[in-house]
N, C-alpha and C positions, 0 to 999 in steps of 0.2 A: 503497500499499499504507501507506496514510495509519493504517489500524488497526494496523499492523503497533509491539510494545514490540521493547525493545534490553534485553539485557540484558548486563553491561555489568563488567571488571573494573579498580579504579584503583588505583593505585604511591603512596601519600602520601608525605610530606615524610622520614617517620621511618621507610618504605620497608615497609609493611604496606601488606596488598593489601588495597582491600574491595570488594565483590563487591552487585554491583546491581542493582533494571527502572526501569527508565523507557519512556515514550511519547517526550519529545520530549526525545532525550539532552546534543543543546547548552546548554537547557534548565536542565538536571538537572547537566551538568559547571559548569555553572555556579553555581548552589545552595553545589553542594561547595565551590566557593573561594571565595564569600561572594561573589562579584557581583552576587548577585540572592537574595529572600529564601528560607528555607527550608535545604534541608540536614539531614541529621542530625547530631548529634550527637559521633557517633565520627570525622566527617570535619573538624568544627570548629576542637581543638586540632592537627591534623596536614595542614594546607594548608601548603602548594601539594601540592596533586591532579594527575593526569597519567594520563590514559586509557590503557590500553595492552592493552585486549581490549576488541570487542564482537560482538553475531553477533544478528540478527536473531531473533524469536519469533514467530510469526499471532498471538498472543492471549494475556492475561493470565496466563492458566490455563498456555501453557507453558512462560513467559516465567519463573513462580514454581516452572515444577519447576527448571525448566534452572540459574536462583538457589540453587535447593535443594541440588542436587544437586551444583553447583560450593562451595557453602560445606563439604559435605562431607568435596573434597579436599586433600589435603594440603599446602603453600607452594610442596613440589617439584613437587606435578602442575599447580599452580594451574602454576609457572611455566615446565612444559612446555605448561598449554598457552597463555601466551601468546605462548611461544615460536615458536609453531607444529608 
């Protein structure tokens, strides 16, 4: 399933939550933590970040839809998702 995408939630050092998508989750996490080139501006000042939840999507479109749905959730709802 090499074409799969990942939807993920990170907990930043300031306890905020960041939601994103990636094909290579390990590489993306390294970018968020400044160990590799790239990564969003949001997490640069909030390192280190920790992966607290992830799920797979079949394609980019499905991943983007799931990411958008998660971003609409309240913090409490996101924490419930993380806790399972």
